[in-house]
C-alpha positions in Angstrom: 172.2 78.7 78.5 171.1 81.0 81.3 167.5 81.2 82.4 166.0 84.5 83.2 164.3 84.9 86.6 160.6 85.8 85.9 159.0 88.0 88.5 155.2 87.9 88.5 153.2 90.6 90.1 150.0 89.7 92.0 147.1 92.0 92.7 147.1 91.2 96.4 149.8 91.2 99.1 150.4 89.8 102.6 147.9 91.2 105.1 145.2 92.1 102.6 141.6 91.0 103.4 140.2 89.0 100.5 137.1 87.2 99.4 137.2 83.8 97.7 135.3 83.9 94.4 135.7 80.3 93.2 135.9 76.8 94.6 134.5 75.1 97.6 135.4 78.1 99.9 133.5 80.5 97.6 132.1 83.6 99.4 134.3 83.3 102.5 136.5 86.1 103.7 140.0 85.9 105.2 143.4 87.5 105.5 146.4 86.6 103.3 149.2 85.2 105.4 151.6 84.3 102.5 152.0 85.1 98.8 153.8 82.7 96.5 154.4 84.8 93.3 156.5 82.1 91.6 153.4 79.8 91.4 150.8 82.7 91.4 149.2 81.4 94.6 148.2 82.8 98.0 147.6 81.2 101.4 144.5 82.6 103.2 144.2 82.3 107.0 141.9 79.5 108.2 140.6 78.8 104.7 141.2 75.8 102.3 142.2 73.6 105.3 143.7 70.2 104.5 144.4 67.3 106.9 147.9 66.0 106.9 149.1 62.8 108.6 152.6 63.1 109.9 154.8 60.1 110.5 156.7 59.7 113.8 160.2 61.0 113.7 162.9 59.3 115.9 162.2 57.3 119.1 159.3 58.0 121.5 157.6 60.3 119.0 154.1 59.5 118.0 152.6 60.4 114.7 150.0 63.1 114.6 147.3 64.5 112.4 147.7 68.3 111.6 145.5 70.7 109.7 147.3 73.2 107.4 146.1 75.9 105.0 146.8 75.0 101.4 147.5 77.6 98.6 144.8 79.0 96.4 145.3 80.4 93.0 145.5 84.2 93.2 142.9 84.5 90.4 140.3 83.0 92.7 140.5 85.8 95.2 139.5 89.5 95.1 140.2 92.3 97.5 137.4 92.7 100.0 136.2 96.1 101.1 133.4 96.3 103.7 132.1 99.6 102.4 131.4 98.2 98.9 129.7 94.9 99.9 
């Protein structure tokens, strides 16, 4: 049995300026750097930051702590327009 590929359309695209309308980052404004339509999520630049502990790889490599942007559901963002705010 073959499965159909479902393409979902989001209301925002890469490069759009958006405002977060829900969650701990509510009210903040940022630019979309990646859209993940399969999971209906977006990644906003410098928002929803998470700390990740990376184990050392191979010899003479020390582990490190990095900060990355985590995806946000696209229903929690709206297009931001400076003229209308």
